[in-house]
N, C-alpha and C positions, 0 to 999 in steps of 0.2 A: 408490475413487479412489486411485490413488498420485498424491504431488506430489514431484518432482523441481526441486531448487531449480541453476540452471545461472547461474554467473557471467560476466558480459560485460563489457566495456569496462572502465574504470576498476573501478567500483564497481556497477555494476546490478546487478539479480538479475533473470533471466526464469524462469517458472515454467512445468513441463509436468506436464499434469494427464492421468493414461493409463489407462485401464481396458485388458481384453482385448486388443482389437485395433484401438482408436482414441486419438489424444489431441486434445489444446486445449491451446493456449501464450494465457499472458498475457503482454502485454507485449514481442513480441521485439524486445530492440533489434539483435539481429544475427539471420542464420538460421544462420551456420554453425554454432553448438553447439548451437542445434534439428536440425537434420538429422541430425549425427552421433549425439545421443541417440536420436532416432526409427530411425535405421537400427542403433544399437545393440537395442535394445528390439523390433525389428521390429514396429512400428505405422505407422500412415500418418497425415495430420493432416488431422482433420477441423472445426477452429474455430481464431480466431483472437479472444481476446478482451482489446482492449484499453482501457485504463482513460482517455488521454486522446491526446493529437495530439503530443505532442513528439516529433523525431525519433530520443530514445535510449527510445523506447518502441515506436514505428513502424518503427524502419529496416530491420528484417527484413521488413516484411508481402510486400512486390513480391517479394523472390526465394521466397520459401515458396511464393507462391501459383502461382511458375513451375513449381515440382513438383508443387502438389498445388491444380490449376486448381479443383477443386471444396468448397476450402475455403473457409467461412464468417466473414465478419471483423464481430464486434460490435463496437460503441464507442455513445457518446453520441449523441444524435439534434442535439444543440449541434454538436459536429462534423463535422458533415457536410460533405466536402469537402476536410475537414482527415485523413484518416485514409484510406492508402492501401488500396484494395479494400474500401474497407465496406461491406456489405450489410443491415446491419440495424443502425436507428438506434434506439436503446433512451433511455428515460425513467424518471424514478426511478418507483418500484413495480413497473416491469418484471420477469418470471420469464423465465429461461432455462434450459433442462434438459440436463444432459452427464454420463454414463457413470450414467445411473438416478436424479441427484441432479438437484434445482429450486432454483437460485442468483437470490438477490434483487439486483435491480440498486436502487443506491443513488446518487442525482444528488446531487455532494458538490464543487461549485465552490467556488474559491479559489484554487488554483492555479492553476488555467484554468477558464476559465468555462464550460467542458463536459465538466468532471471525473465520471468515474461510479466507483463501487465496484461489486463482486461478494462475495456473501455468500451462500458456501454450508453451511444448518445442517446439524449433525451429524442424520444419518438414526437412532442410535443414544442413549441415553439415559446422559449421563454423558459422551459421548463431545466433542470439541471440533470447533466448527465452524472455519469455515475463509474466513479474511476477506482479499481481493486489493484493495487499497487506492491501488497506483500510489503517487503522490507528495502524496496528502492527508496521511495518517497515517504516521508514522516510529514507529521504534523510539525513545523517549525526543526527538520530535520530530514537526514537521509541514513540511509544504512552503513553500516560498516563494511571493508573493503577484505572479505572474506577471497575470494579468488579473482577478483577483476582488478582493473588499472586505473588513475584515477581519472585517463582519458575516456576508457569505457562510461563510469560513470558520469562525468558530465555529458556526454553524449546522452543518455538514456533520461538523467535530468531534462537536457533541453528537448528530447520528443514531449516528455509530459508537459513542459512546461507551456507547449503550443496550444493545449487545450482550452477551450473556454474557460475565460475567469468564475463561472458560474457550474464548473464542474466540483463535483462531489468528492472528497478523497478520503479512499476507505481504507487507508492503513492498516497493519497488523498489528502494534501494538500501544500501548497508552504512555510515551514518552512525551507526550508533548512541552508539559510542563519543563521537567530538564534541558530539554531543548532549547526553549524560550531562555532559560535561564543563562544558557552559554550564549545563544544568540546576543544577549545584551553585552555580553564581556567585549562581542569583535564589532557591534551594531549597537553603542550604546544612545546615538543622538537620535533612532530613529522612531520617531512619535508611533507611526501604529504597531509600531514592535512592542513599544513599554505600553500601550493600550489592550493590546492581546494579552502579555503576561497578564496584566492584574486582572483581566475577565478571566483567564484560565486558571488564576490565582484560585479566585472565587467561586467556579466549578469544581475544582478539585478538592477544595473544601469543603463542600457539600457533596462528595464523591459521585459528581456528575462526567459521564466520559464526554471527551475533548474531539472524542470522532464521531460520524465523518467532520472533517474541516474544507475549508471552502477554497477552491486552487487561487482565486484572485488574491486572497488572502495571505496564501503560502507566495505567491508573487512580492509582497511588499513584507512580507516579514521574515520569510527563513531564508536565510545566509547563504545556503547551496544552490539555491535560485537566484543568487544576486551576485556570484562569484563575478560577473562582467560590468559591475558598477565601481565607478572611478571611485566612491568614497569608501566599498570598503577594502578594494586594491592598495588604496592612499594608507588605511587604517594600518593593513597588515603589512605594509612594502611590496607588494608584489605586483608582478607585471602578467597581465593575461589571465584569462579565465581557469585554463587548466595549473597553473602555478597557484592562482589565489585557493584553487578546493582544494590541492593537495596540503598548502599548508592548514587550507582550517580544519579539514578532515583527521590529520595530525594532531591540531590542538583537540578538538573534539571526543580524540580520542583518550586522550588524559584528563578531560574534564571531572 
């Protein structure tokens, strides 16, 4: 399975998954870049995997279905009626298959009430799996809470944090630099975070994408995955993971 990262809008990424003859797309914000890549590769579109219902993730669904009427649209069961063309209603624990690989579905509410993520474990030992997590987990951050609660988001992030360190995180926005700049304000003594921030600064100066990210690196540098760490709680003067997350998310919303 080949993965193609397609930039869209101001900072979105669309992901096109391809085997030899067919493709699936994750969160098509727009149809045009997907159609152009499909033409270039000479493949047809068989599936749309949506993580949630926001327009910058489903905006291309309707037009893609005009070109590929047999394409199957997947999304969370809780999002039924909010995702254009949705045919398959997924719940946490479900499995889907594409390109001979089986993805596990995670129910990860918080950003929205119906958000899901898709995780493709590697079929080979010591090779990375692939996590398509929409706006739940970002490189260096996490999504805003539009419909969910801090408790839900903490649980959602905890689920994703259990995946192997070598998992590649394909999140839907290029927010990494700003996320790390914020992270340094709450975790300034984190040497791994300082190192990563320098690397990301250099990459963005050259207009290089920072996605995919490595989950193991997220566990060391992303404050939203570190809300249970005593050093972070001490700095924020909080007690408990949820309390720490709530304060952290409020600070990031104002950053």
